[in-house]
CHARMM-style PDB file with segment names, atoms N, HN, CA, C and O in Angstrom:
ATOM      1  N   MET     1      82.976 -12.469  19.520  1.00  0.00      PROA
ATOM      2  CA  MET     1      81.571 -12.805  19.600  1.00  0.00      PROA
ATOM      3  C   MET     1      80.902 -12.050  20.747  1.00  0.00      PROA
ATOM      4  O   MET     1      79.765 -11.594  20.621  1.00  0.00      PROA
ATOM      5  N   LEU     2      81.618 -11.921  21.865  1.00  0.00      PROA
ATOM      6  HN  LEU     2      82.541 -12.291  21.967  1.00  0.00      PROA
ATOM      7  CA  LEU     2      81.061 -11.207  23.018  1.00  0.00      PROA
ATOM      8  C   LEU     2      80.831  -9.734  22.691  1.00  0.00      PROA
ATOM      9  O   LEU     2      79.798  -9.172  23.053  1.00  0.00      PROA
ATOM     10  N   ARG     3      81.784  -9.111  22.011  1.00  0.00      PROA
ATOM     11  HN  ARG     3      82.624  -9.568  21.717  1.00  0.00      PROA
ATOM     12  CA  ARG     3      81.627  -7.699  21.653  1.00  0.00      PROA
ATOM     13  C   ARG     3      80.477  -7.503  20.682  1.00  0.00      PROA
ATOM     14  O   ARG     3      79.775  -6.495  20.752  1.00  0.00      PROA
ATOM     15  N   LEU     4      80.277  -8.437  19.790  1.00  0.00      PROA
ATOM     16  HN  LEU     4      80.847  -9.256  19.733  1.00  0.00      PROA
ATOM     17  CA  LEU     4      79.160  -8.375  18.860  1.00  0.00      PROA
ATOM     18  C   LEU     4      77.829  -8.427  19.608  1.00  0.00      PROA
ATOM     19  O   LEU     4      76.915  -7.654  19.320  1.00  0.00      PROA
ATOM     20  N   PHE     5      77.733  -9.331  20.555  1.00  0.00      PROA
ATOM     21  HN  PHE     5      78.475  -9.959  20.788  1.00  0.00      PROA
ATOM     22  CA  PHE     5      76.521  -9.444  21.360  1.00  0.00      PROA
ATOM     23  C   PHE     5      76.300  -8.185  22.200  1.00  0.00      PROA
ATOM     24  O   PHE     5      75.169  -7.715  22.320  1.00  0.00      PROA
ATOM     25  N   LEU     6      77.365  -7.637  22.780  1.00  0.00      PROA
ATOM     26  HN  LEU     6      78.284  -8.019  22.683  1.00  0.00      PROA
ATOM     27  CA  LEU     6      77.237  -6.430  23.598  1.00  0.00      PROA
ATOM     28  C   LEU     6      76.811  -5.218  22.775  1.00  0.00      PROA
ATOM     29  O   LEU     6      76.048  -4.381  23.256  1.00  0.00      PROA
ATOM     30  N   ALA     7      77.298  -5.117  21.539  1.00  0.00      PROA
ATOM     31  HN  ALA     7      77.919  -5.797  21.149  1.00  0.00      PROA
ATOM     32  CA  ALA     7      76.877  -4.024  20.659  1.00  0.00      PROA
ATOM     33  C   ALA     7      75.393  -4.141  20.355  1.00  0.00      PROA
ATOM     34  O   ALA     7      74.664  -3.149  20.403  1.00  0.00      PROA
ATOM     35  N   PHE     8      74.944  -5.354  20.043  1.00  0.00      PROA
ATOM     36  HN  PHE     8      75.536  -6.159  20.004  1.00  0.00      PROA
ATOM     37  CA  PHE     8      73.523  -5.575  19.768  1.00  0.00      PROA
ATOM     38  C   PHE     8      72.682  -5.279  21.016  1.00  0.00      PROA
ATOM     39  O   PHE     8      71.622  -4.660  20.922  1.00  0.00      PROA
ATOM     40  N   LEU     9      73.150  -5.716  22.159  1.00  0.00      PROA
ATOM     41  HN  LEU     9      74.011  -6.220  22.235  1.00  0.00      PROA
ATOM     42  CA  LEU     9      72.417  -5.505  23.403  1.00  0.00      PROA
ATOM     43  C   LEU     9      72.325  -4.020  23.761  1.00  0.00      PROA
ATOM     44  O   LEU     9      71.276  -3.552  24.205  1.00  0.00      PROA
ATOM     45  N   ALA    10      73.416  -3.283  23.569  1.00  0.00      PROA
ATOM     46  HN  ALA    10      74.268  -3.663  23.209  1.00  0.00      PROA
ATOM     47  CA  ALA    10      73.394  -1.841  23.860  1.00  0.00      PROA
ATOM     48  C   ALA    10      72.392  -1.128  22.962  1.00  0.00      PROA
ATOM     49  O   ALA    10      71.645  -0.268  23.429  1.00  0.00      PROA
ATOM     50  N   GLY    11      72.368  -1.473  21.695  1.00  0.00      PROA
ATOM     51  HN  GLY    11      72.974  -2.172  21.316  1.00  0.00      PROA
ATOM     52  CA  GLY    11      71.398  -0.881  20.778  1.00  0.00      PROA
ATOM     53  C   GLY    11      69.970  -1.251  21.130  1.00  0.00      PROA
ATOM     54  O   GLY    11      69.060  -0.428  21.027  1.00  0.00      PROA
ATOM     55  N   ALA    12      69.781  -2.485  21.542  1.00  0.00      PROA
ATOM     56  HN  ALA    12      70.520  -3.154  21.625  1.00  0.00      PROA
ATOM     57  CA  ALA    12      68.437  -2.934  21.923  1.00  0.00      PROA
ATOM     58  C   ALA    12      67.934  -2.182  23.154  1.00  0.00      PROA
ATOM     59  O   ALA    12      66.765  -1.801  23.218  1.00  0.00      PROA
ATOM     60  N   ILE    13      68.806  -1.973  24.116  1.00  0.00      PROA
ATOM     61  HN  ILE    13      69.755  -2.282  24.064  1.00  0.00      PROA
ATOM     62  CA  ILE    13      68.412  -1.250  25.330  1.00  0.00      PROA
ATOM     63  C   ILE    13      68.074   0.197  25.007  1.00  0.00      PROA
ATOM     64  O   ILE    13      67.072   0.727  25.487  1.00  0.00      PROA
ATOM     65  N   MET    14      68.910   0.836  24.190  1.00  0.00      PROA
ATOM     66  HN  MET    14      69.723   0.405  23.800  1.00  0.00      PROA
ATOM     67  CA  MET    14      68.631   2.229  23.805  1.00  0.00      PROA
ATOM     68  C   MET    14      67.326   2.328  23.029  1.00  0.00      PROA
ATOM     69  O   MET    14      66.529   3.233  23.276  1.00  0.00      PROA
ATOM     70  N   GLY    15      67.099   1.422  22.103  1.00  0.00      PROA
ATOM     71  HN  GLY    15      67.747   0.687  21.902  1.00  0.00      PROA
ATOM     72  CA  GLY    15      65.876   1.441  21.313  1.00  0.00      PROA
ATOM     73  C   GLY    15      64.641   1.172  22.155  1.00  0.00      PROA
ATOM     74  O   GLY    15      63.608   1.814  21.966  1.00  0.00      PROA
ATOM     75  N   TRP    16      64.738   0.241  23.068  1.00  0.00      PROA
ATOM     76  HN  TRP    16      65.578  -0.281  23.222  1.00  0.00      PROA
ATOM     77  CA  TRP    16      63.603  -0.071  23.937  1.00  0.00      PROA
ATOM     78  C   TRP    16      63.260   1.128  24.818  1.00  0.00      PROA
ATOM     79  O   TRP    16      62.086   1.456  24.993  1.00  0.00      PROA
ATOM     80  N   GLU    17      64.274   1.777  25.369  1.00  0.00      PROA
ATOM     81  HN  GLU    17      65.227   1.510  25.228  1.00  0.00      PROA
ATOM     82  CA  GLU    17      64.044   2.941  26.219  1.00  0.00      PROA
ATOM     83  C   GLU    17      63.419   4.083  25.416  1.00  0.00      PROA
ATOM     84  O   GLU    17      62.493   4.742  25.889  1.00  0.00      PROA
ATOM     85  N   ARG    18      63.918   4.312  24.221  1.00  0.00      PROA
ATOM     86  HN  ARG    18      64.670   3.776  23.837  1.00  0.00      PROA
ATOM     87  CA  ARG    18      63.376   5.382  23.379  1.00  0.00      PROA
ATOM     88  C   ARG    18      61.937   5.084  22.974  1.00  0.00      PROA
ATOM     89  O   ARG    18      61.084   5.971  22.992  1.00  0.00      PROA
ATOM     90  N   GLU    19      61.672   3.837  22.611  1.00  0.00      PROA
ATOM     91  HN  GLU    19      62.365   3.116  22.596  1.00  0.00      PROA
ATOM     92  CA  GLU    19      60.325   3.436  22.220  1.00  0.00      PROA
ATOM     93  C   GLU    19      59.348   3.636  23.378  1.00  0.00      PROA
ATOM     94  O   GLU    19      58.230   4.114  23.187  1.00  0.00      PROA
ATOM     95  N   ARG    20      59.780   3.270  24.560  1.00  0.00      PROA
ATOM     96  HN  ARG    20      60.688   2.882  24.715  1.00  0.00      PROA
ATOM     97  CA  ARG    20      58.929   3.413  25.743  1.00  0.00      PROA
ATOM     98  C   ARG    20      58.667   4.884  26.060  1.00  0.00      PROA
ATOM     99  O   ARG    20      57.549   5.248  26.425  1.00  0.00      PROA
ATOM    100  N   PHE    21      59.687   5.731  25.924  1.00  0.00      PROA
ATOM    101  HN  PHE    21      60.595   5.436  25.627  1.00  0.00      PROA
ATOM    102  CA  PHE    21      59.540   7.154  26.215  1.00  0.00      PROA
ATOM    103  C   PHE    21      58.630   7.834  25.209  1.00  0.00      PROA
ATOM    104  O   PHE    21      57.785   8.646  25.586  1.00  0.00      PROA
ATOM    105  N   ILE    22      58.795   7.508  23.920  1.00  0.00      PROA
ATOM    106  HN  ILE    22      59.481   6.849  23.614  1.00  0.00      PROA
ATOM    107  CA  ILE    22      57.995   8.151  22.874  1.00  0.00      PROA
ATOM    108  C   ILE    22      56.523   7.750  22.993  1.00  0.00      PROA
ATOM    109  O   ILE    22      55.645   8.568  22.720  1.00  0.00      PROA
ATOM    110  N   LYS    23      56.239   6.520  23.389  1.00  0.00      PROA
ATOM    111  HN  LYS    23      56.952   5.855  23.610  1.00  0.00      PROA
ATOM    112  CA  LYS    23      54.842   6.102  23.547  1.00  0.00      PROA
ATOM    113  C   LYS    23      54.153   6.908  24.647  1.00  0.00      PROA
ATOM    114  O   LYS    23      52.958   7.185  24.556  1.00  0.00      PROA
ATOM    115  N   ASP    24      54.904   7.286  25.689  1.00  0.00      PROA
ATOM    116  HN  ASP    24      55.876   7.061  25.763  1.00  0.00      PROA
ATOM    117  CA  ASP    24      54.324   8.072  26.767  1.00  0.00      PROA
ATOM    118  C   ASP    24      54.086   9.515  26.354  1.00  0.00      PROA
ATOM    119  O   ASP    24      53.124  10.134  26.808  1.00  0.00      PROA
ATOM    120  N   VAL    25      54.945  10.062  25.499  1.00  0.00      PROA
ATOM    121  HN  VAL    25      55.726   9.559  25.129  1.00  0.00      PROA
ATOM    122  CA  VAL    25      54.885  11.478  25.150  1.00  0.00      PROA
ATOM    123  C   VAL    25      53.926  11.752  23.995  1.00  0.00      PROA
ATOM    124  O   VAL    25      53.087  12.647  24.087  1.00  0.00      PROA
ATOM    125  N   SER    26      54.043  10.998  22.921  1.00  0.00      PROA
ATOM    126  HN  SER    26      54.725  10.271  22.846  1.00  0.00      PROA
ATOM    127  CA  SER    26      53.202  11.258  21.750  1.00  0.00      PROA
ATOM    128  C   SER    26      52.909   9.958  21.010  1.00  0.00      PROA
ATOM    129  O   SER    26      53.409   8.892  21.368  1.00  0.00      PROA
ATOM    130  N   ARG    27      52.106  10.069  19.996  1.00  0.00      PROA
ATOM    131  HN  ARG    27      51.700  10.935  19.705  1.00  0.00      PROA
ATOM    132  CA  ARG    27      51.712   8.903  19.207  1.00  0.00      PROA
ATOM    133  C   ARG    27      52.541   8.748  17.928  1.00  0.00      PROA
ATOM    134  O   ARG    27      52.225   7.894  17.099  1.00  0.00      PROA
ATOM    135  N   GLN    28      53.577   9.540  17.753  1.00  0.00      PROA
ATOM    136  HN  GLN    28      53.834  10.233  18.426  1.00  0.00      PROA
ATOM    137  CA  GLN    28      54.371   9.481  16.532  1.00  0.00      PROA
ATOM    138  C   GLN    28      55.210   8.216  16.478  1.00  0.00      PROA
ATOM    139  O   GLN    28      55.644   7.695  17.505  1.00  0.00      PROA
ATOM    140  N   ARG    29      55.430   7.732  15.264  1.00  0.00      PROA
ATOM    141  HN  ARG    29      55.078   8.155  14.429  1.00  0.00      PROA
ATOM    142  CA  ARG    29      56.317   6.582  15.062  1.00  0.00      PROA
ATOM    143  C   ARG    29      57.739   7.101  14.902  1.00  0.00      PROA
ATOM    144  O   ARG    29      57.972   8.076  14.188  1.00  0.00      PROA
ATOM    145  N   CYS    30      58.666   6.464  15.550  1.00  0.00      PROA
ATOM    146  HN  CYS    30      58.477   5.671  16.130  1.00  0.00      PROA
ATOM    147  CA  CYS    30      60.062   6.867  15.436  1.00  0.00      PROA
ATOM    148  C   CYS    30      60.932   5.624  15.510  1.00  0.00      PROA
ATOM    149  O   CYS    30      60.440   4.507  15.674  1.00  0.00      PROA
ATOM    150  N   ALA    31      62.225   5.840  15.385  1.00  0.00      PROA
ATOM    151  HN  ALA    31      62.625   6.747  15.251  1.00  0.00      PROA
ATOM    152  CA  ALA    31      63.169   4.728  15.468  1.00  0.00      PROA
ATOM    153  C   ALA    31      63.070   4.116  16.862  1.00  0.00      PROA
ATOM    154  O   ALA    31      63.082   4.828  17.866  1.00  0.00      PROA
ATOM    155  N   GLY    32      62.974   2.820  16.910  1.00  0.00      PROA
ATOM    156  HN  GLY    32      62.964   2.242  16.095  1.00  0.00      PROA
ATOM    157  CA  GLY    32      62.822   2.147  18.190  1.00  0.00      PROA
ATOM    158  C   GLY    32      63.763   0.973  18.338  1.00  0.00      PROA
ATOM    159  O   GLY    32      64.924   1.033  17.933  1.00  0.00      PROA
ATOM    160  N   PHE    33      63.258  -0.078  18.915  1.00  0.00      PROA
ATOM    161  HN  PHE    33      62.315  -0.126  19.244  1.00  0.00      PROA
ATOM    162  CA  PHE    33      64.047  -1.246  19.277  1.00  0.00      PROA
ATOM    163  C   PHE    33      64.795  -1.858  18.093  1.00  0.00      PROA
ATOM    164  O   PHE    33      66.013  -2.029  18.139  1.00  0.00      PROA
ATOM    165  N   ARG    34      64.057  -2.183  17.040  1.00  0.00      PROA
ATOM    166  HN  ARG    34      63.068  -2.044  17.003  1.00  0.00      PROA
ATOM    167  CA  ARG    34      64.687  -2.836  15.886  1.00  0.00      PROA
ATOM    168  C   ARG    34      65.705  -1.952  15.194  1.00  0.00      PROA
ATOM    169  O   ARG    34      66.791  -2.406  14.835  1.00  0.00      PROA
ATOM    170  N   ALA    35      65.355  -0.698  15.008  1.00  0.00      PROA
ATOM    171  HN  ALA    35      64.472  -0.329  15.299  1.00  0.00      PROA
ATOM    172  CA  ALA    35      66.250   0.218  14.291  1.00  0.00      PROA
ATOM    173  C   ALA    35      67.557   0.424  15.056  1.00  0.00      PROA
ATOM    174  O   ALA    35      68.634   0.337  14.467  1.00  0.00      PROA
ATOM    175  N   TYR    36      67.478   0.689  16.335  1.00  0.00      PROA
ATOM    176  HN  TYR    36      66.603   0.760  16.814  1.00  0.00      PROA
ATOM    177  CA  TYR    36      68.687   0.910  17.125  1.00  0.00      PROA
ATOM    178  C   TYR    36      69.539  -0.356  17.216  1.00  0.00      PROA
ATOM    179  O   TYR    36      70.767  -0.286  17.160  1.00  0.00      PROA
ATOM    180  N   SER    37      68.898  -1.496  17.356  1.00  0.00      PROA
ATOM    181  HN  SER    37      67.900  -1.553  17.402  1.00  0.00      PROA
ATOM    182  CA  SER    37      69.635  -2.760  17.414  1.00  0.00      PROA
ATOM    183  C   SER    37      70.425  -2.991  16.141  1.00  0.00      PROA
ATOM    184  O   SER    37      71.606  -3.337  16.191  1.00  0.00      PROA
ATOM    185  N   LEU    38      69.779  -2.802  14.999  1.00  0.00      PROA
ATOM    186  HN  LEU    38      68.820  -2.521  14.958  1.00  0.00      PROA
ATOM    187  CA  LEU    38      70.444  -3.038  13.724  1.00  0.00      PROA
ATOM    188  C   LEU    38      71.519  -2.000  13.424  1.00  0.00      PROA
ATOM    189  O   LEU    38      72.543  -2.335  12.828  1.00  0.00      PROA
ATOM    190  N   VAL    39      71.308  -0.749  13.823  1.00  0.00      PROA
ATOM    191  HN  VAL    39      70.476  -0.477  14.306  1.00  0.00      PROA
ATOM    192  CA  VAL    39      72.314   0.283  13.602  1.00  0.00      PROA
ATOM    193  C   VAL    39      73.557  -0.007  14.430  1.00  0.00      PROA
ATOM    194  O   VAL    39      74.670   0.101  13.916  1.00  0.00      PROA
ATOM    195  N   CYS    40      73.398  -0.370  15.691  1.00  0.00      PROA
ATOM    196  HN  CYS    40      72.494  -0.457  16.109  1.00  0.00      PROA
ATOM    197  CA  CYS    40      74.557  -0.702  16.527  1.00  0.00      PROA
ATOM    198  C   CYS    40      75.264  -1.947  16.007  1.00  0.00      PROA
ATOM    199  O   CYS    40      76.493  -2.005  15.997  1.00  0.00      PROA
ATOM    200  N   PHE    41      74.510  -2.925  15.584  1.00  0.00      PROA
ATOM    201  HN  PHE    41      73.511  -2.878  15.592  1.00  0.00      PROA
ATOM    202  CA  PHE    41      75.076  -4.156  15.031  1.00  0.00      PROA
ATOM    203  C   PHE    41      75.881  -3.845  13.761  1.00  0.00      PROA
ATOM    204  O   PHE    41      77.003  -4.324  13.602  1.00  0.00      PROA
ATOM    205  N   GLY    42      75.309  -3.052  12.872  1.00  0.00      PROA
ATOM    206  HN  GLY    42      74.396  -2.663  13.002  1.00  0.00      PROA
ATOM    207  CA  GLY    42      75.980  -2.689  11.629  1.00  0.00      PROA
ATOM    208  C   GLY    42      77.209  -1.838  11.856  1.00  0.00      PROA
ATOM    209  O   GLY    42      78.228  -2.030  11.191  1.00  0.00      PROA
ATOM    210  N   SER    43      77.131  -0.899  12.785  1.00  0.00      PROA
ATOM    211  HN  SER    43      76.304  -0.743  13.324  1.00  0.00      PROA
ATOM    212  CA  SER    43      78.300  -0.056  13.050  1.00  0.00      PROA
ATOM    213  C   SER    43      79.429  -0.864  13.670  1.00  0.00      PROA
ATOM    214  O   SER    43      80.602  -0.588  13.416  1.00  0.00      PROA
ATOM    215  N   PHE    44      79.090  -1.850  14.471  1.00  0.00      PROA
ATOM    216  HN  PHE    44      78.138  -2.075  14.677  1.00  0.00      PROA
ATOM    217  CA  PHE    44      80.126  -2.732  15.020  1.00  0.00      PROA
ATOM    218  C   PHE    44      80.806  -3.523  13.904  1.00  0.00      PROA
ATOM    219  O   PHE    44      82.031  -3.630  13.874  1.00  0.00      PROA
ATOM    220  N   LEU    45      80.015  -4.071  12.996  1.00  0.00      PROA
ATOM    221  HN  LEU    45      79.019  -3.983  13.021  1.00  0.00      PROA
ATOM    222  CA  LEU    45      80.598  -4.833  11.890  1.00  0.00      PROA
ATOM    223  C   LEU    45      81.451  -3.953  10.990  1.00  0.00      PROA
ATOM    224  O   LEU    45      82.501  -4.385  10.513  1.00  0.00      PROA
ATOM    225  N   PHE    46      81.015  -2.736  10.755  1.00  0.00      PROA
ATOM    226  HN  PHE    46      80.163  -2.385  11.142  1.00  0.00      PROA
ATOM    227  CA  PHE    46      81.794  -1.797   9.946  1.00  0.00      PROA
ATOM    228  C   PHE    46      83.119  -1.459  10.637  1.00  0.00      PROA
ATOM    229  O   PHE    46      84.166  -1.420   9.990  1.00  0.00      PROA
ATOM    230  N   GLY    47      83.072  -1.219  11.933  1.00  0.00      PROA
ATOM    231  HN  GLY    47      82.221  -1.251  12.459  1.00  0.00      PROA
ATOM    232  CA  GLY    47      84.294  -0.955  12.685  1.00  0.00      PROA
ATOM    233  C   GLY    47      85.222  -2.145  12.713  1.00  0.00      PROA
ATOM    234  O   GLY    47      86.440  -1.987  12.625  1.00  0.00      PROA
ATOM    235  N   LEU    48      84.670  -3.321  12.834  1.00  0.00      PROA
ATOM    236  HN  LEU    48      83.681  -3.450  12.905  1.00  0.00      PROA
ATOM    237  CA  LEU    48      85.480  -4.552  12.841  1.00  0.00      PROA
ATOM    238  C   LEU    48      86.132  -4.785  11.482  1.00  0.00      PROA
ATOM    239  O   LEU    48      87.281  -5.220  11.412  1.00  0.00      PROA
ATOM    240  N   ALA    49      85.413  -4.499  10.413  1.00  0.00      PROA
ATOM    241  HN  ALA    49      84.479  -4.145  10.469  1.00  0.00      PROA
ATOM    242  CA  ALA    49      85.963  -4.689   9.076  1.00  0.00      PROA
ATOM    243  C   ALA    49      87.082  -3.700   8.783  1.00  0.00      PROA
ATOM    244  O   ALA    49      88.004  -4.008   8.027  1.00  0.00      PROA
ATOM    245  N   SER    50      87.007  -2.518   9.374  1.00  0.00      PROA
ATOM    246  HN  SER    50      86.258  -2.268   9.988  1.00  0.00      PROA
ATOM    247  CA  SER    50      88.055  -1.523   9.119  1.00  0.00      PROA
ATOM    248  C   SER    50      89.354  -1.865   9.846  1.00  0.00      PROA
ATOM    249  O   SER    50      90.420  -1.377   9.471  1.00  0.00      PROA
ATOM    250  N   ILE    51      89.274  -2.689  10.869  1.00  0.00      PROA
ATOM    251  HN  ILE    51      88.408  -3.085  11.174  1.00  0.00      PROA
ATOM    252  CA  ILE    51      90.477  -3.112  11.586  1.00  0.00      PROA
ATOM    253  C   ILE    51      91.157  -4.165  10.767  1.00  0.00      PROA
ATOM    254  OT1 ILE    51      92.201  -4.679  11.168  1.00  0.00      PROA
TER     255      ILE     51
END
């Protein structure tokens, strides 16, 4: 459970940082908080299922 939470948290931090940086540079929409959180969460579950 802890590793699952840490994977989600790492993705959330990366997405938040990217979202914040892109807003300063340009007005384009890109992958941000939600997308990175879900990708890290999904990749963790995929890795766990393969074990």
